[in-house]
mmCIF file as Biopython writes it, N, C-alpha, C and O atoms, coordinates in Angstrom:
data_model
#
loop_
_atom_site.group_PDB
_atom_site.id
_atom_site.type_symbol
_atom_site.label_atom_id
_atom_site.label_alt_id
_atom_site.label_comp_id
_atom_site.label_asym_id
_atom_site.label_entity_id
_atom_site.label_seq_id
_atom_site.pdbx_PDB_ins_code
_atom_site.Cartn_x
_atom_site.Cartn_y
_atom_site.Cartn_z
_atom_site.occupancy
_atom_site.B_iso_or_equiv
_atom_site.auth_seq_id
_atom_site.auth_asym_id
_atom_site.pdbx_PDB_model_num
ATOM 1   N N  . MET A ? 1  ? 0.847   -1.167  0.000   1.0 0.0 1  A 1 
ATOM 2   C CA . MET A ? 1  ? 0.000   0.000   0.000   1.0 0.0 1  A 1 
ATOM 3   C C  . MET A ? 1  ? 0.892   1.229   0.000   1.0 0.0 1  A 1 
ATOM 4   O O  . MET A ? 1  ? 1.888   1.280   0.722   1.0 0.0 1  A 1 
ATOM 5   N N  . THR A ? 2  ? 0.538   2.216   -0.807  1.0 0.0 2  A 1 
ATOM 6   C CA . THR A ? 2  ? 1.303   3.459   -0.882  1.0 0.0 2  A 1 
ATOM 7   C C  . THR A ? 2  ? 0.471   4.616   -0.334  1.0 0.0 2  A 1 
ATOM 8   O O  . THR A ? 2  ? -0.690  4.441   0.034   1.0 0.0 2  A 1 
ATOM 9   N N  . GLU A ? 3  ? 1.074   5.782   -0.287  1.0 0.0 3  A 1 
ATOM 10  C CA . GLU A ? 3  ? 0.419   6.942   0.319   1.0 0.0 3  A 1 
ATOM 11  C C  . GLU A ? 3  ? -0.805  7.448   -0.451  1.0 0.0 3  A 1 
ATOM 12  O O  . GLU A ? 3  ? -1.520  8.318   0.046   1.0 0.0 3  A 1 
ATOM 13  N N  . GLU A ? 4  ? -1.057  6.929   -1.640  1.0 0.0 4  A 1 
ATOM 14  C CA . GLU A ? 4  ? -2.251  7.323   -2.393  1.0 0.0 4  A 1 
ATOM 15  C C  . GLU A ? 4  ? -3.536  6.895   -1.697  1.0 0.0 4  A 1 
ATOM 16  O O  . GLU A ? 4  ? -4.608  7.430   -1.980  1.0 0.0 4  A 1 
ATOM 17  N N  . TYR A ? 5  ? -3.428  5.944   -0.799  1.0 0.0 5  A 1 
ATOM 18  C CA . TYR A ? 5  ? -4.597  5.383   -0.124  1.0 0.0 5  A 1 
ATOM 19  C C  . TYR A ? 5  ? -4.684  5.923   1.292   1.0 0.0 5  A 1 
ATOM 20  O O  . TYR A ? 5  ? -3.716  5.863   2.049   1.0 0.0 5  A 1 
ATOM 21  N N  . ALA A ? 6  ? -5.845  6.450   1.645   1.0 0.0 6  A 1 
ATOM 22  C CA . ALA A ? 6  ? -6.050  6.988   2.989   1.0 0.0 6  A 1 
ATOM 23  C C  . ALA A ? 6  ? -6.204  5.870   4.018   1.0 0.0 6  A 1 
ATOM 24  O O  . ALA A ? 6  ? -5.804  6.018   5.173   1.0 0.0 6  A 1 
ATOM 25  N N  . GLU A ? 7  ? -6.778  4.769   3.594   1.0 0.0 7  A 1 
ATOM 26  C CA . GLU A ? 7  ? -7.063  3.655   4.500   1.0 0.0 7  A 1 
ATOM 27  C C  . GLU A ? 7  ? -6.721  2.329   3.823   1.0 0.0 7  A 1 
ATOM 28  O O  . GLU A ? 7  ? -6.700  2.241   2.595   1.0 0.0 7  A 1 
ATOM 29  N N  . VAL A ? 8  ? -6.457  1.316   4.615   1.0 0.0 8  A 1 
ATOM 30  C CA . VAL A ? 8  ? -6.199  -0.023  4.085   1.0 0.0 8  A 1 
ATOM 31  C C  . VAL A ? 8  ? -7.411  -0.513  3.309   1.0 0.0 8  A 1 
ATOM 32  O O  . VAL A ? 8  ? -7.267  -1.168  2.277   1.0 0.0 8  A 1 
ATOM 33  N N  . ASP A ? 9  ? -8.600  -0.202  3.799   1.0 0.0 9  A 1 
ATOM 34  C CA . ASP A ? 9  ? -9.826  -0.622  3.110   1.0 0.0 9  A 1 
ATOM 35  C C  . ASP A ? 9  ? -9.907  -0.054  1.688   1.0 0.0 9  A 1 
ATOM 36  O O  . ASP A ? 9  ? -10.421 -0.718  0.788   1.0 0.0 9  A 1 
ATOM 37  N N  . ASP A ? 10 ? -9.404  1.162   1.481   1.0 0.0 10 A 1 
ATOM 38  C CA . ASP A ? 10 ? -9.393  1.752   0.139   1.0 0.0 10 A 1 
ATOM 39  C C  . ASP A ? 10 ? -8.531  0.921   -0.800  1.0 0.0 10 A 1 
ATOM 40  O O  . ASP A ? 10 ? -8.902  0.694   -1.952  1.0 0.0 10 A 1 
ATOM 41  N N  . TYR A ? 11 ? -7.386  0.469   -0.312  1.0 0.0 11 A 1 
ATOM 42  C CA . TYR A ? 11 ? -6.481  -0.350  -1.109  1.0 0.0 11 A 1 
ATOM 43  C C  . TYR A ? 11 ? -7.121  -1.708  -1.420  1.0 0.0 11 A 1 
ATOM 44  O O  . TYR A ? 11 ? -7.085  -2.177  -2.558  1.0 0.0 11 A 1 
ATOM 45  N N  . ILE A ? 12 ? -7.698  -2.322  -0.402  1.0 0.0 12 A 1 
ATOM 46  C CA . ILE A ? 12 ? -8.352  -3.618  -0.591  1.0 0.0 12 A 1 
ATOM 47  C C  . ILE A ? 12 ? -9.489  -3.499  -1.592  1.0 0.0 12 A 1 
ATOM 48  O O  . ILE A ? 12 ? -9.660  -4.373  -2.441  1.0 0.0 12 A 1 
ATOM 49  N N  . ASN A ? 13 ? -10.266 -2.428  -1.501  1.0 0.0 13 A 1 
ATOM 50  C CA . ASN A ? 13 ? -11.366 -2.228  -2.448  1.0 0.0 13 A 1 
ATOM 51  C C  . ASN A ? 13 ? -10.858 -2.101  -3.876  1.0 0.0 13 A 1 
ATOM 52  O O  . ASN A ? 13 ? -11.502 -2.599  -4.799  1.0 0.0 13 A 1 
ATOM 53  N N  . GLU A ? 14 ? -9.713  -1.443  -4.082  1.0 0.0 14 A 1 
ATOM 54  C CA . GLU A ? 14 ? -9.162  -1.342  -5.429  1.0 0.0 14 A 1 
ATOM 55  C C  . GLU A ? 14 ? -8.697  -2.705  -5.929  1.0 0.0 14 A 1 
ATOM 56  O O  . GLU A ? 14 ? -8.922  -3.048  -7.090  1.0 0.0 14 A 1 
ATOM 57  N N  . VAL A ? 15 ? -8.056  -3.482  -5.067  1.0 0.0 15 A 1 
ATOM 58  C CA . VAL A ? 15 ? -7.620  -4.831  -5.453  1.0 0.0 15 A 1 
ATOM 59  C C  . VAL A ? 15 ? -8.830  -5.673  -5.850  1.0 0.0 15 A 1 
ATOM 60  O O  . VAL A ? 15 ? -8.796  -6.367  -6.866  1.0 0.0 15 A 1 
ATOM 61  N N  . VAL A ? 16 ? -9.885  -5.617  -5.065  1.0 0.0 16 A 1 
ATOM 62  C CA . VAL A ? 16 ? -11.109 -6.369  -5.365  1.0 0.0 16 A 1 
ATOM 63  C C  . VAL A ? 16 ? -11.680 -5.923  -6.708  1.0 0.0 16 A 1 
ATOM 64  O O  . VAL A ? 16 ? -12.082 -6.755  -7.521  1.0 0.0 16 A 1 
ATOM 65  N N  . GLN A ? 17 ? -11.715 -4.610  -6.942  1.0 0.0 17 A 1 
ATOM 66  C CA . GLN A ? 17 ? -12.296 -4.075  -8.173  1.0 0.0 17 A 1 
ATOM 67  C C  . GLN A ? 17 ? -11.486 -4.472  -9.403  1.0 0.0 17 A 1 
ATOM 68  O O  . GLN A ? 17 ? -12.062 -4.955  -10.378 1.0 0.0 17 A 1 
ATOM 69  N N  . ILE A ? 18 ? -10.163 -4.283  -9.386  1.0 0.0 18 A 1 
ATOM 70  C CA . ILE A ? 18 ? -9.378  -4.555  -10.591 1.0 0.0 18 A 1 
ATOM 71  C C  . ILE A ? 18 ? -9.278  -6.046  -10.898 1.0 0.0 18 A 1 
ATOM 72  O O  . ILE A ? 18 ? -8.950  -6.431  -12.021 1.0 0.0 18 A 1 
ATOM 73  N N  . ASN A ? 19 ? -9.559  -6.883  -9.904  1.0 0.0 19 A 1 
ATOM 74  C CA . ASN A ? 19 ? -9.535  -8.326  -10.116 1.0 0.0 19 A 1 
ATOM 75  C C  . ASN A ? 19 ? -10.931 -8.901  -10.334 1.0 0.0 19 A 1 
ATOM 76  O O  . ASN A ? 19 ? -11.092 -10.114 -10.465 1.0 0.0 19 A 1 
ATOM 77  N N  . HIS A ? 20 ? -11.932 -8.037  -10.372 1.0 0.0 20 A 1 
ATOM 78  C CA . HIS A ? 20 ? -13.326 -8.452  -10.593 1.0 0.0 20 A 1 
ATOM 79  C C  . HIS A ? 20 ? -13.749 -9.535  -9.596  1.0 0.0 20 A 1 
ATOM 80  O O  . HIS A ? 20 ? -14.385 -10.522 -9.966  1.0 0.0 20 A 1 
ATOM 81  N N  . LEU A ? 21 ? -13.387 -9.334  -8.338  1.0 0.0 21 A 1 
ATOM 82  C CA . LEU A ? 21 ? -13.746 -10.285 -7.287  1.0 0.0 21 A 1 
ATOM 83  C C  . LEU A ? 21 ? -15.116 -9.936  -6.725  1.0 0.0 21 A 1 
ATOM 84  O O  . LEU A ? 21 ? -15.529 -8.776  -6.751  1.0 0.0 21 A 1 
ATOM 85  N N  . THR A ? 22 ? -15.802 -10.923 -6.226  1.0 0.0 22 A 1 
ATOM 86  C CA . THR A ? 22 ? -17.103 -10.684 -5.603  1.0 0.0 22 A 1 
ATOM 87  C C  . THR A ? 22 ? -16.986 -10.591 -4.083  1.0 0.0 22 A 1 
ATOM 88  O O  . THR A ? 22 ? -17.951 -10.251 -3.400  1.0 0.0 22 A 1 
ATOM 89  N N  . SER A ? 23 ? -15.787 -10.898 -3.556  1.0 0.0 23 A 1 
ATOM 90  C CA . SER A ? 23 ? -15.537 -10.768 -2.127  1.0 0.0 23 A 1 
ATOM 91  C C  . SER A ? 23 ? -14.042 -10.556 -1.916  1.0 0.0 23 A 1 
ATOM 92  O O  . SER A ? 23 ? -13.268 -10.562 -2.873  1.0 0.0 23 A 1 
ATOM 93  N N  . GLU A ? 24 ? -13.642 -10.369 -0.667  1.0 0.0 24 A 1 
ATOM 94  C CA . GLU A ? 24 ? -12.235 -10.170 -0.338  1.0 0.0 24 A 1 
ATOM 95  C C  . GLU A ? 24 ? -11.501 -11.498 -0.112  1.0 0.0 24 A 1 
ATOM 96  O O  . GLU A ? 24 ? -10.315 -11.501 0.220   1.0 0.0 24 A 1 
ATOM 97  N N  . TYR A ? 25 ? -12.191 -12.610 -0.288  1.0 0.0 25 A 1 
ATOM 98  C CA . TYR A ? 25 ? -11.606 -13.918 -0.034  1.0 0.0 25 A 1 
ATOM 99  C C  . TYR A ? 25 ? -11.047 -14.517 -1.317  1.0 0.0 25 A 1 
ATOM 100 O O  . TYR A ? 25 ? -11.653 -14.403 -2.383  1.0 0.0 25 A 1 
ATOM 101 N N  . LEU A ? 26 ? -9.893  -15.154 -1.205  1.0 0.0 26 A 1 
ATOM 102 C CA . LEU A ? 26 ? -9.252  -15.784 -2.354  1.0 0.0 26 A 1 
ATOM 103 C C  . LEU A ? 26 ? -9.234  -17.288 -2.189  1.0 0.0 26 A 1 
ATOM 104 O O  . LEU A ? 26 ? -9.214  -17.805 -1.072  1.0 0.0 26 A 1 
ATOM 105 N N  . ARG A ? 27 ? -9.240  -17.984 -3.313  1.0 0.0 27 A 1 
ATOM 106 C CA . ARG A ? 27 ? -9.143  -19.444 -3.306  1.0 0.0 27 A 1 
ATOM 107 C C  . ARG A ? 27 ? -7.715  -19.847 -3.631  1.0 0.0 27 A 1 
ATOM 108 O O  . ARG A ? 27 ? -7.039  -19.118 -4.357  1.0 0.0 27 A 1 
ATOM 109 N N  . PRO A ? 28 ? -7.228  -20.963 -3.131  1.0 0.0 28 A 1 
ATOM 110 C CA . PRO A ? 28 ? -5.894  -21.428 -3.490  1.0 0.0 28 A 1 
ATOM 111 C C  . PRO A ? 28 ? -5.753  -21.559 -5.004  1.0 0.0 28 A 1 
ATOM 112 O O  . PRO A ? 28 ? -6.633  -22.105 -5.671  1.0 0.0 28 A 1 
ATOM 113 N N  . GLY A ? 29 ? -4.655  -21.061 -5.537  1.0 0.0 29 A 1 
ATOM 114 C CA . GLY A ? 29 ? -4.386  -21.140 -6.966  1.0 0.0 29 A 1 
ATOM 115 C C  . GLY A ? 29 ? -4.942  -19.971 -7.763  1.0 0.0 29 A 1 
ATOM 116 O O  . GLY A ? 29 ? -4.674  -19.850 -8.958  1.0 0.0 29 A 1 
ATOM 117 N N  . GLN A ? 30 ? -5.704  -19.120 -7.119  1.0 0.0 30 A 1 
ATOM 118 C CA . GLN A ? 30 ? -6.289  -17.978 -7.807  1.0 0.0 30 A 1 
ATOM 119 C C  . GLN A ? 30 ? -5.213  -16.901 -8.016  1.0 0.0 30 A 1 
ATOM 120 O O  . GLN A ? 30 ? -4.440  -16.613 -7.102  1.0 0.0 30 A 1 
ATOM 121 N N  . ASN A ? 31 ? -5.165  -16.309 -9.214  1.0 0.0 31 A 1 
ATOM 122 C CA . ASN A ? 31 ? -4.225  -15.228 -9.507  1.0 0.0 31 A 1 
ATOM 123 C C  . ASN A ? 31 ? -4.794  -13.908 -9.043  1.0 0.0 31 A 1 
ATOM 124 O O  . ASN A ? 31 ? -6.007  -13.695 -9.070  1.0 0.0 31 A 1 
ATOM 125 N N  . LEU A ? 32 ? -3.905  -13.016 -8.614  1.0 0.0 32 A 1 
ATOM 126 C CA . LEU A ? 32 ? -4.319  -11.731 -8.100  1.0 0.0 32 A 1 
ATOM 127 C C  . LEU A ? 32 ? -3.423  -10.650 -8.677  1.0 0.0 32 A 1 
ATOM 128 O O  . LEU A ? 32 ? -2.198  -10.772 -8.636  1.0 0.0 32 A 1 
ATOM 129 N N  . THR A ? 33 ? -4.019  -9.592  -9.215  1.0 0.0 33 A 1 
ATOM 130 C CA . THR A ? 33 ? -3.273  -8.433  -9.676  1.0 0.0 33 A 1 
ATOM 131 C C  . THR A ? 33 ? -3.265  -7.414  -8.549  1.0 0.0 33 A 1 
ATOM 132 O O  . THR A ? 33 ? -4.313  -7.063  -8.005  1.0 0.0 33 A 1 
ATOM 133 N N  . VAL A ? 34 ? -2.065  -6.940  -8.203  1.0 0.0 34 A 1 
ATOM 134 C CA . VAL A ? 34 ? -1.914  -5.987  -7.108  1.0 0.0 34 A 1 
ATOM 135 C C  . VAL A ? 34 ? -1.446  -4.661  -7.684  1.0 0.0 34 A 1 
ATOM 136 O O  . VAL A ? 34 ? -0.432  -4.615  -8.380  1.0 0.0 34 A 1 
ATOM 137 N N  . PRO A ? 35 ? -2.183  -3.557  -7.401  1.0 0.0 35 A 1 
ATOM 138 C CA . PRO A ? 35 ? -1.784  -2.266  -7.947  1.0 0.0 35 A 1 
ATOM 139 C C  . PRO A ? 35 ? -0.503  -1.752  -7.291  1.0 0.0 35 A 1 
ATOM 140 O O  . PRO A ? 35 ? -0.295  -1.891  -6.086  1.0 0.0 35 A 1 
ATOM 141 N N  . TYR A ? 36 ? 0.336   -1.161  -8.118  1.0 0.0 36 A 1 
ATOM 142 C CA . TYR A ? 36 ? 1.561   -0.539  -7.626  1.0 0.0 36 A 1 
ATOM 143 C C  . TYR A ? 36 ? 1.775   0.718   -8.446  1.0 0.0 36 A 1 
ATOM 144 O O  . TYR A ? 36 ? 1.914   0.653   -9.668  1.0 0.0 36 A 1 
ATOM 145 N N  . TYR A ? 37 ? 1.801   1.846   -7.788  1.0 0.0 37 A 1 
ATOM 146 C CA . TYR A ? 37 ? 1.970   3.113   -8.470  1.0 0.0 37 A 1 
ATOM 147 C C  . TYR A ? 37 ? 3.296   3.728   -8.048  1.0 0.0 37 A 1 
ATOM 148 O O  . TYR A ? 37 ? 3.642   3.738   -6.867  1.0 0.0 37 A 1 
ATOM 149 N N  . SER A ? 38 ? 4.027   4.237   -9.019  1.0 0.0 38 A 1 
ATOM 150 C CA . SER A ? 38 ? 5.314   4.848   -8.725  1.0 0.0 38 A 1 
ATOM 151 C C  . SER A ? 38 ? 5.469   6.114   -9.552  1.0 0.0 38 A 1 
ATOM 152 O O  . SER A ? 38 ? 5.051   6.165   -10.709 1.0 0.0 38 A 1 
ATOM 153 N N  . THR A ? 39 ? 6.060   7.118   -8.962  1.0 0.0 39 A 1 
ATOM 154 C CA . THR A ? 39 ? 6.346   8.350   -9.699  1.0 0.0 39 A 1 
ATOM 155 C C  . THR A ? 39 ? 7.747   8.316   -10.282 1.0 0.0 39 A 1 
ATOM 156 O O  . THR A ? 39 ? 8.163   9.247   -10.972 1.0 0.0 39 A 1 
ATOM 157 N N  . GLU A ? 40 ? 8.471   7.244   -10.002 1.0 0.0 40 A 1 
ATOM 158 C CA . GLU A ? 40 ? 9.825   7.092   -10.521 1.0 0.0 40 A 1 
ATOM 159 C C  . GLU A ? 40 ? 9.786   6.824   -12.017 1.0 0.0 40 A 1 
ATOM 160 O O  . GLU A ? 40 ? 9.039   5.961   -12.479 1.0 0.0 40 A 1 
ATOM 161 N N  . TYR A ? 41 ? 10.583  7.557   -12.768 1.0 0.0 41 A 1 
ATOM 162 C CA . TYR A ? 41 ? 10.652  7.372   -14.221 1.0 0.0 41 A 1 
ATOM 163 C C  . TYR A ? 41 ? 11.594  6.248   -14.535 1.0 0.0 41 A 1 
ATOM 164 O O  . TYR A ? 41 ? 12.732  6.237   -14.066 1.0 0.0 41 A 1 
ATOM 165 N N  . LYS A ? 42 ? 11.142  5.305   -15.318 1.0 0.0 42 A 1 
ATOM 166 C CA . LYS A ? 42 ? 11.997  4.192   -15.744 1.0 0.0 42 A 1 
ATOM 167 C C  . LYS A ? 42 ? 12.143  4.261   -17.249 1.0 0.0 42 A 1 
ATOM 168 O O  . LYS A ? 42 ? 11.164  4.462   -17.967 1.0 0.0 42 A 1 
ATOM 169 N N  . ASP A ? 43 ? 13.346  4.097   -17.719 1.0 0.0 43 A 1 
ATOM 170 C CA . ASP A ? 43 ? 13.629  4.193   -19.139 1.0 0.0 43 A 1 
ATOM 171 C C  . ASP A ? 43 ? 13.688  2.828   -19.772 1.0 0.0 43 A 1 
ATOM 172 O O  . ASP A ? 43 ? 13.919  2.715   -20.976 1.0 0.0 43 A 1 
#
């Protein structure tokens, strides 16, 4: 979690949304996309 999120729940809600989950629970073997935002420029 980075400073863009005011609360842990905000971060969890974004993870749930971008992964099209219907709940916060994961099943074994399920893939998960985790958001990561950086202002660092990479060439």
